[in-house]
C-alpha positions in Angstrom: 0.0 0.0 0.0 2.8 2.5 0.7 4.3 1.8 -2.7 1.0 3.0 -4.2 1.0 6.1 -2.0 -1.8 4.7 0.1 -1.4 5.6 3.8 -4.8 4.4 5.0 -4.4 0.7 4.6 -1.0 0.6 6.5 -2.7 2.4 9.4 -5.3 -0.3 9.5 -2.6 -3.0 9.3 -0.8 -1.4 12.2 -4.0 -1.1 14.2 -4.7 -4.8 13.4 -1.5 -5.8 15.2 -2.7 -3.9 18.3 -6.0 -5.7 18.1 -4.2 -9.0 17.6 -2.1 -8.3 20.7 -5.2 -7.5 22.7 -6.7 -10.8 21.5 -3.5 -12.8 22.5 -3.7 -11.2 26.0 -7.4 -12.0 26.3 -6.9 -15.7 25.2 -4.0 -16.1 27.7 -5.7 -14.5 30.7 -9.1 -16.1 30.1 -7.5 -19.5 29.8 -5.3 -19.0 32.9 -7.8 -17.1 35.1 -11.2 -16.3 33.8 -13.1 -14.3 31.2 -13.2 -11.2 33.3 -9.4 -11.2 33.7 -9.1 -11.6 30.0 -11.3 -8.6 29.3 -9.6 -6.5 32.0 -6.2 -7.3 30.5 -7.4 -6.4 27.0 -8.9 -3.2 28.3 -5.7 -2.2 30.1 -3.6 -2.9 27.0 -6.0 -1.2 24.5 -6.4 1.9 26.8 -2.7 2.5 27.3 -2.1 6.0 25.7 0.8 4.9 23.5 -1.1 2.0 22.2 -4.1 4.2 21.4 -1.8 6.7 19.7 0.2 4.1 17.7 -3.0 2.5 16.5 -3.7 5.5 14.4 -0.4 5.7 12.4 1.4 3.4 10.0 4.5 2.3 12.0 6.0 -1.0 13.2 5.8 -0.9 17.0 2.5 -2.7 17.4 3.8 -5.4 15.1 6.8 -5.7 17.4 4.6 -6.0 20.4 2.4 -8.6 18.7 5.2 -10.9 17.6 7.0 -10.5 21.0 3.9 -11.3 22.9 3.2 -14.3 20.7 6.7 -15.5 21.3 6.5 -15.2 25.1 3.0 -16.7 25.4 4.0 -19.6 23.1 7.0 -20.2 25.4 4.7 -20.1 28.4 2.4 -22.6 26.7 5.3 -25.0 25.9 6.4 -24.8 29.5 2.9 -25.3 31.1 2.3 -28.3 28.8 5.4 -30.0 30.3 7.8 -29.2 27.4 6.1 -31.8 25.2 6.8 -31.6 21.5 8.3 -28.8 19.5 5.1 -27.1 18.3 5.0 -24.3 20.8 8.7 -23.9 20.9 8.7 -23.6 17.1 5.9 -21.1 17.1 7.7 -19.1 19.8 11.0 -19.0 17.8 9.2 -18.1 14.5 7.3 -15.3 16.3 10.5 -13.8 17.8 12.2 -14.2 14.4 9.4 -12.1 12.9 9.8 -9.6 15.7 13.5 -9.3 14.9 12.6 -8.6 11.3 10.2 -5.9 12.5 12.5 -3.9 14.6 16.0 -4.3 16.2 14.5 -3.7 19.7 13.5 -7.3 19.6 17.2 -8.3 19.9 16.8 -7.7 23.7 13.7 -10.0 23.9 15.5 -12.6 21.7 18.5 -12.6 24.1 16.4 -12.9 27.2 13.9 -15.4 25.8 16.8 -17.6 24.6 18.3 -17.6 28.0 14.9 -18.2 29.7 14.3 -21.3 27.6 17.6 -22.8 28.8 17.1 -21.6 32.4 13.6 -22.8 32.9 13.9 -26.1 31.1 17.1 -26.9 33.0 15.5 -25.9 36.3 12.3 -27.7 35.7 13.7 -31.0 34.4 17.3 -31.1 35.7 18.5 -31.9 32.1 21.1 -29.2 31.4 22.4 -30.4 28.0 18.9 -30.9 26.7 18.1 -27.4 27.9 21.0 -26.1 25.9 19.8 -28.0 22.9 16.3 -26.5 23.1 17.9 -23.1 23.5 20.0 -23.7 20.4 17.0 -24.8 18.4 15.1 -21.7 19.5 18.0 -19.5 18.6 18.7 -21.1 15.2 15.0 -21.2 14.1 14.5 -17.6 15.0 17.8 -16.7 13.3 16.7 -18.5 10.1 13.4 -16.5 10.2 15.4 -13.3 10.8 18.0 -14.0 8.1 16.3 -12.5 5.1 16.5 -9.1 6.7 20.1 -9.7 7.7 21.1 -10.8 4.1 19.2 -7.8 2.6 21.1 -5.4 4.9 24.4 -7.1 4.2 23.9 -6.9 0.5 22.7 -3.3 0.5 25.0 -1.8 3.1 27.7 -4.3 4.0 26.3 -4.4 7.6 23.8 -7.1 8.4 22.5 -5.0 11.4 22.5 -1.7 9.7 22.4 1.0 11.1 23.7 -0.6 14.3 27.4 -1.4 14.8 28.8 1.0 12.1 32.2 0.7 13.7 32.3 -3.1 13.4 31.1 -3.3 9.8 32.9 -0.7 7.7 
């Protein structure tokens, strides 16, 4: 839409990420607590002034929030289901990879979520090497999802994390 000089549709896309995040919060809280908690969590999120303001412009922050929230809640689901299977770990790693492609602020969430996977799995199961393996799987899958943006930046600027680390990548 921006290519065709349409600025209305990107506003709605960005607002949809805000609504999607509110939906994720509602689903999580209503499953963990009750429907009232889900509605209250959704109301608190939607009524936050910055969320209200960002819902009216075409930007990327609500997309970052959506993908990061999806990654964290998928990790919680994987953990509460007793670390069975790869489905929720995979969804979490894909979501954080998309968050990384949205904005570099997700690097912080990626770092802490990768460490949290190793920490909590190790603490809950006493299987340290398997925890490191799951952390590596999470890290690598999210890196694969993030890699198209890294390759694009590398080809265009010579710096995969452009405009960060200008001194490292000349």
